[in-house]
C-alpha positions in Angstrom: 57.1 122.6 90.6 58.9 125.0 92.9 56.1 124.7 95.5 56.5 121.0 95.8 58.3 120.3 99.3 61.4 118.0 99.1 61.0 114.5 99.8 61.4 113.2 103.3 63.9 110.4 103.6 62.4 107.4 105.5 64.1 106.3 108.7 66.2 103.2 108.6 63.9 100.1 108.9 63.7 98.2 112.1 65.2 95.2 110.6 68.4 97.2 109.6 68.7 98.5 113.2 68.2 95.2 114.7 71.0 93.8 112.6 73.3 96.8 113.0 73.3 97.1 116.8 73.8 93.4 117.6 76.9 93.5 115.4 78.2 96.4 117.4 77.5 94.6 120.5 79.3 91.5 119.3 82.3 93.5 118.4 82.3 95.1 121.9 81.9 91.6 123.5 84.8 90.4 121.6 87.1 93.5 122.4 86.2 93.8 126.3 86.9 91.3 128.9 84.4 88.9 130.2 84.2 90.1 133.8 82.3 93.2 134.9 85.4 94.4 136.8 87.4 94.1 133.6 84.8 95.9 131.3 84.3 98.8 133.8 88.0 99.1 134.2 88.6 99.1 130.5 85.8 101.6 129.8 86.8 104.0 132.6 90.5 103.8 131.7 89.6 104.3 128.0 87.5 107.4 129.2 90.3 108.9 131.3 92.8 108.4 128.5 90.6 110.0 125.9 89.9 112.9 128.3 93.5 113.3 129.0 94.2 113.2 125.4 91.8 115.7 124.3 92.7 118.0 127.1 96.3 117.6 126.3 95.7 118.4 122.7 93.6 121.6 123.5 96.2 122.7 126.0 99.1 122.0 123.4 97.2 124.1 120.9 96.7 126.9 123.3 100.2 126.8 124.4 101.4 126.9 120.8 99.3 129.9 120.0 100.5 131.7 123.2 104.1 130.8 122.4 103.7 132.1 118.7 102.3 135.4 120.0 105.0 136.0 122.7 107.8 135.0 120.1 106.4 137.5 117.6 106.2 140.4 120.2 109.7 139.4 121.5 111.3 139.4 118.2 109.8 142.8 117.3 111.2 144.3 120.4 114.6 142.8 119.7 114.4 144.1 116.2 113.7 147.8 117.5 116.6 147.6 119.7 118.8 146.3 116.9 117.5 149.2 114.6 118.7 151.7 117.3 122.1 150.2 117.5 122.5 150.1 113.7 121.5 153.8 113.6 124.1 154.6 116.2 126.9 152.9 114.4 126.0 154.3 111.0 126.2 157.8 112.7 129.8 157.2 113.7 132.7 157.9 111.4 134.0 154.6 110.0 137.3 154.9 111.9 135.5 155.4 115.3 133.3 152.2 114.9 136.2 149.6 115.8 137.1 151.9 118.9 133.5 152.0 120.1 132.9 148.3 119.5 136.1 147.6 121.7 135.0 149.9 124.4 131.5 148.0 124.4 133.3 144.7 124.8 135.4 146.0 127.7 132.8 148.0 129.5 129.9 145.5 128.9 126.3 146.5 129.6 125.2 146.1 126.0 122.5 143.8 124.7 124.2 142.8 121.4 127.6 141.4 120.6 128.7 143.7 117.6 131.4 143.3 115.1 132.2 145.1 111.9 133.1 143.0 108.9 134.1 143.5 105.3 131.8 140.9 104.1 128.9 138.7 104.9 129.7 136.0 107.4 128.1 132.6 106.4 126.0 131.3 109.4 124.9 127.7 109.8 121.2 128.0 111.0 119.6 125.8 113.4 117.2 123.0 112.4 113.9 124.0 110.8 111.6 125.3 113.7 108.3 127.1 113.2 108.9 129.4 116.2 112.4 130.4 114.8 110.9 131.1 111.6 108.1 133.3 113.2 110.8 135.2 115.1 113.0 135.9 112.1 110.2 136.8 110.0 108.8 139.4 112.6 112.2 140.7 113.2 113.0 141.2 109.6 109.7 143.0 109.0 110.5 145.4 112.0 114.0 146.2 110.7 112.7 146.9 107.3 110.1 149.2 108.8 112.6 151.1 111.0 115.4 151.1 108.4 113.9 151.3 105.0 117.0 152.8 103.4 119.1 149.7 104.0 119.3 147.4 101.1 119.0 144.0 102.9 119.2 142.1 106.2 120.3 138.7 106.8 118.8 137.0 109.9 119.3 133.6 111.2 119.2 131.6 114.4 122.4 129.6 115.2 123.9 127.6 118.0 126.8 129.4 119.9 129.0 126.4 119.5 131.6 127.2 116.6 129.5 130.4 115.7 131.6 132.5 113.3 131.7 136.2 114.3 134.0 137.7 111.6 134.7 137.1 107.9 138.3 135.9 108.7 136.8 132.7 110.4 137.0 134.1 114.1 134.6 132.2 116.3 132.9 133.0 119.5 134.9 130.3 121.3 138.0 132.1 120.4 137.0 135.2 122.1 137.7 136.1 125.7 134.8 135.0 128.0 134.3 138.6 129.3 133.3 139.8 125.7 130.2 137.4 125.5 129.4 136.0 129.0 126.8 138.7 129.8 125.3 138.7 126.3 125.1 135.1 125.1 124.5 131.7 126.9 127.2 129.4 125.7 127.4 126.9 128.5 126.3 124.8 130.3 123.1 125.0 128.4 123.6 126.9 125.1 120.6 129.0 123.9 120.1 129.8 120.2 121.4 133.2 119.1 119.9 135.5 116.6 122.4 136.8 114.4 121.5 140.1 112.3 123.7 141.3 109.5 123.3 144.3 107.3 125.4 146.2 104.9 125.6 149.8 106.1 128.1 150.9 103.4 129.8 149.4 100.5 132.1 146.8 101.9 131.0 147.5 105.4 128.8 144.9 107.2 127.5 145.2 110.7 127.3 142.0 112.7 124.9 141.8 115.7 124.3 138.8 117.8 121.7 138.6 120.8 119.5 136.3 122.7 115.7 136.5 122.6 114.1 138.0 125.9 113.3 134.3 126.7 116.5 132.5 125.6 114.9 129.1 125.6 111.8 130.2 123.7 112.0 127.0 121.5 111.0 124.8 124.3 108.1 127.0 125.5 105.7 125.5 122.9 106.9 121.9 123.5 104.1 120.0 125.3 106.2 117.0 125.6 109.0 118.5 127.8 110.5 116.3 130.6 108.9 118.1 133.5 105.3 118.2 131.8 105.4 114.6 130.7 106.5 113.6 134.4 103.7 115.7 135.8 101.0 114.4 133.3 102.2 110.8 133.9 102.0 111.1 137.7 98.5 112.7 137.3 97.3 110.0 134.9 98.7 107.1 137.2 96.9 108.5 140.1 93.6 108.9 138.2 93.9 105.4 136.8 94.8 103.9 140.2 91.8 105.4 141.9 89.7 104.4 139.0 90.7 100.7 139.4 90.2 100.9 143.0 86.8 102.3 142.8 85.6 99.9 140.1 87.1 97.0 142.1 85.4 98.3 145.2 82.1 98.6 143.4 82.1 95.1 141.7 83.4 93.1 144.7 79.9 92.8 146.2 78.6 91.7 142.8 81.2 89.0 142.6 80.3 87.8 146.0 76.6 87.8 145.0 77.5 85.7 141.7 79.4 83.2 143.7 76.6 82.7 146.3 74.1 82.4 143.6 76.2 79.7 141.8 76.8 77.9 145.1 73.2 77.8 145.8 72.3 76.7 142.5 74.7 73.7 143.0 73.1 72.9 146.4 76.1 74.0 148.5 75.9 75.8 151.9 75.8 79.6 151.1 76.7 82.2 153.9 74.5 85.2 154.5 75.5 88.1 152.2 76.6 91.1 154.1 74.1 94.0 153.8 76.7 96.7 153.2 77.7 98.8 150.3 75.6 100.8 147.9 71.8 101.0 148.4 71.3 99.0 145.1 73.6 96.2 146.3 71.8 96.0 149.7 68.5 95.7 148.0 69.8 93.1 145.7 71.3 91.1 148.7 68.1 91.3 150.5 66.0 90.1 147.6 68.5 87.2 147.0 68.3 86.1 150.6 64.5 86.2 150.4 64.4 84.3 147.2 66.9 81.7 148.7 64.6 81.2 151.8 61.6 80.6 149.7 63.4 78.1 147.3 64.6 76.2 150.4 61.2 76.2 151.9 59.8 75.2 148.6 62.2 72.2 148.3 61.6 71.1 151.9 57.8 71.3 151.4 58.1 69.4 148.1 60.2 66.6 149.9 57.7 66.5 152.7 54.7 66.5 150.2 56.3 63.3 148.4 56.9 61.6 151.6 53.4 62.2 152.9 51.8 61.2 149.6 53.9 58.0 149.4 52.9 57.1 153.0 49.4 58.0 152.6 49.0 56.0 149.4 50.4 52.8 150.7 47.6 52.2 153.1 44.8 52.4 150.4 46.7 50.5 148.2 47.2 47.7 150.6 43.5 47.9 151.4 42.7 47.5 147.6 45.1 44.5 147.3 43.2 42.8 150.3 40.0 43.5 148.7 40.9 42.1 145.3 41.6 38.8 147.1 37.9 38.6 147.7 37.0 38.7 144.0 35.8 35.4 142.5 36.9 36.1 139.0 40.6 35.2 138.8 41.3 37.1 135.7 40.0 40.4 137.0 41.8 39.8 140.4 45.0 39.4 138.4 44.5 42.5 136.5 43.6 44.5 139.9 46.8 43.1 141.2 48.9 44.2 138.3 47.4 47.7 138.3 47.9 48.2 142.1 51.5 46.9 141.7 52.2 49.5 138.9 50.7 52.3 141.1 52.8 51.2 144.0 56.0 51.2 141.8 55.2 54.7 140.4 54.8 56.0 144.0 58.1 54.4 145.1 59.8 55.7 141.9 58.5 59.3 142.4 59.8 59.2 146.1 63.1 57.8 145.0 63.5 60.4 142.2 63.1 63.1 144.9 65.6 61.6 147.2 68.1 60.9 144.5 67.9 64.4 143.1 68.2 66.0 146.6 71.4 64.3 148.0 72.7 67.0 150.5 76.5 66.7 150.7 79.5 68.9 150.3 81.9 68.8 147.2 85.2 67.1 147.5 87.8 65.8 145.1 86.5 62.5 143.6 88.9 60.1 142.0 86.9 58.9 139.0 89.0 55.8 138.2 88.3 54.5 141.6 84.6 55.2 141.3 84.3 53.6 138.1 86.4 50.7 139.1 84.1 49.6 141.9 81.1 49.7 139.5 83.1 47.7 137.0 84.0 45.1 139.6 80.5 44.5 140.5 79.3 44.2 136.8 82.2 41.7 136.1 81.1 39.6 139.0 77.7 39.5 137.4 79.2 38.4 133.9 79.1 41.7 132.1 81.9 42.8 129.9 83.2 46.3 130.4 86.1 48.1 128.7 87.9 50.8 130.7 91.3 52.5 130.6 92.2 54.4 133.9 92.9 58.1 133.1 94.0 59.5 136.4 91.5 62.4 136.3 90.0 63.8 139.4 87.0 66.1 139.6 85.5 68.3 142.4 81.9 66.9 143.0 79.4 65.5 145.4 80.6 61.9 145.6 77.3 60.1 146.3 75.4 62.2 143.8 78.0 61.6 141.0 78.1 58.0 141.8 74.2 57.8 141.4 74.4 59.8 138.1 77.1 57.6 136.5 75.4 54.5 138.1 72.2 55.1 136.5 73.7 55.5 133.0 75.9 52.4 133.8 73.0 50.4 134.7 71.1 51.5 131.4 74.1 50.5 129.4 74.4 47.0 131.0 70.6 46.4 130.5 70.4 47.5 126.7 73.9 46.6 125.5 76.0 43.6 125.2 79.3 45.4 126.1 80.0 48.8 127.8 82.9 51.1 127.1 83.9 53.9 129.6 86.2 56.6 128.7 87.3 59.5 130.8 89.2 62.4 129.4 89.7 66.2 129.6 88.6 68.8 127.2 88.6 72.5 126.7 85.3 74.2 127.0 84.1 77.9 126.9 84.4 78.3 130.7 87.7 76.5 131.1 88.9 73.0 131.6 86.0 70.4 131.5 86.1 66.6 132.3 84.1 64.2 130.0 82.8 60.8 131.1 81.7 58.8 128.2 79.6 55.6 128.4 79.0 53.6 125.2 76.9 50.4 124.9 76.6 48.1 122.2 72.8 47.8 122.0 70.1 48.8 119.6 70.4 52.5 120.3 67.6 55.0 120.2 65.5 56.2 117.2 66.4 59.8 116.4 62.9 61.1 116.6 62.6 59.9 120.3 66.1 61.1 121.5 64.6 64.5 122.7 62.0 62.8 125.0 64.4 60.4 126.7 64.6 62.4 129.9 60.8 62.7 130.6 59.8 60.7 133.6 58.2 57.5 133.2 58.9 57.4 129.5 60.1 54.0 128.4 60.6 52.9 124.7 59.4 49.7 123.4 62.6 47.7 123.4 63.4 49.1 127.0 60.2 47.8 128.3 61.0 44.3 126.7 64.5 44.1 128.0 64.0 45.6 131.5 60.4 45.2 132.7 61.2 46.3 136.2 62.4 49.8 135.3 60.4 53.0 135.8 62.0 55.4 133.1 63.4 57.7 136.0 67.1 57.0 135.7 68.0 59.4 132.9 66.1 62.3 134.4 67.7 61.7 137.9 71.1 61.6 136.2 70.7 64.8 134.3 69.3 66.7 137.3 72.5 65.6 139.2 74.8 66.6 136.4 73.2 69.9 136.0 73.4 70.6 139.7 77.0 70.3 139.3 77.2 72.9 136.6 77.6 70.2 133.9 75.6 68.7 131.0 74.4 65.2 130.1 74.4 64.4 126.2 73.0 61.5 124.5 73.7 60.4 120.8 73.8 57.2 118.8 77.1 55.7 117.8 77.5 55.3 113.9 78.2 51.7 114.5 75.3 51.1 116.8 74.6 51.6 120.4 73.9 54.7 122.5 76.6 57.1 123.8 75.9 59.0 127.1 78.5 61.7 127.9 78.8 63.6 131.1 80.5 66.8 130.9 81.6 68.5 134.2 83.8 71.4 135.2 87.3 70.3 136.2 87.3 72.6 139.2 
């Protein structure tokens, strides 16, 4: 059994990977902004912040390690100096010690403030600090190593404000400035003082107070000091500003390309894209310009083709009609006439469909109430009943094209419904504010299974052929093409109480 190799775990199935990664992408899409500028800015800013944070943490850890090592070495040197001072005072007769202490205070030049007491002086230590603990521990170890014959040492860091120096309650503030001004830092920026007390004889305590070689060593390991924070903040602000400027400069041509593509898709005049910027954008701009020219040529060729076909077919259709007059059979002659009339109508309808879908005009602000009111006035004169409440809503659109789209739906509603209701309202869509133009007739409606085929050309339902024999089945397709060219959508649905509802949804701007 020992020779059997361990089983190999299978890789995650493709179905699981396909389910996992789209979920991650969906979360990212929800978190990130929609625009490319916003996404690149967020990603780059996040990367800069993470880099700064990681670098700051590494730098803080190194600074902390360096500060601890320097503090340990400095405390040991201070302790060795204190050991020498203690040996010196222990070597003096007890009655000479006060005289020597007084001479040191008057002459100066010493590293320690020294005092002789008869008891241990209680010291209020500074707040808990790891560097202070390291210094105290290192200094105490050095003192015990240098002076193993002394019973104990009491070490603590204290602030010089109200620091007691003797067992009778005398404080540093009560002493002459000349005694401590070259030894301790009391003002304007006090530094923590290391106080060393040891019992050199029974009832005789020696009191030593001194500064560390770096008096403000407690601040040396603080990565959040004011000067460092200001420097880091300025560096981060400069990097972020440059990042945003670079991202904006990079994505601006893409925004221009997007606007040009959208305008061209809506049939508007598009200026030439500047072939400047990155190599990739120049290639894209050239490809877009070439595609636009090919599409324009295709549309022009298509229009010319339909015009030519319409013109060329009219002559043989007319000749065939003349020849049918020579037929002796009346029934056959009538059938030929009907077929030729239908063929002529299909040619005219195809040409009209191209013309109605390719209305070349600029967008302008259209007052929908006025546009619909003119249609209603003409319908009322013909005896149709139309219900409409003015909305005061305007929309940016091509006036003639929009009139043609609404007119086709309005004509269908008049043909197939007894009464027409028109409603104009604003709504909130995924891409912003939208305008909805809803037309409802009170006719028979449309079978649900035929709803998806209503936009096909020349398709007419049975009740449509019965009610409107002169139609060609192109109105809905033309209306949808015009609405889609405006960046909108045309929806059809049956009303629960009967009749068909046609809804035009257009961007408000």
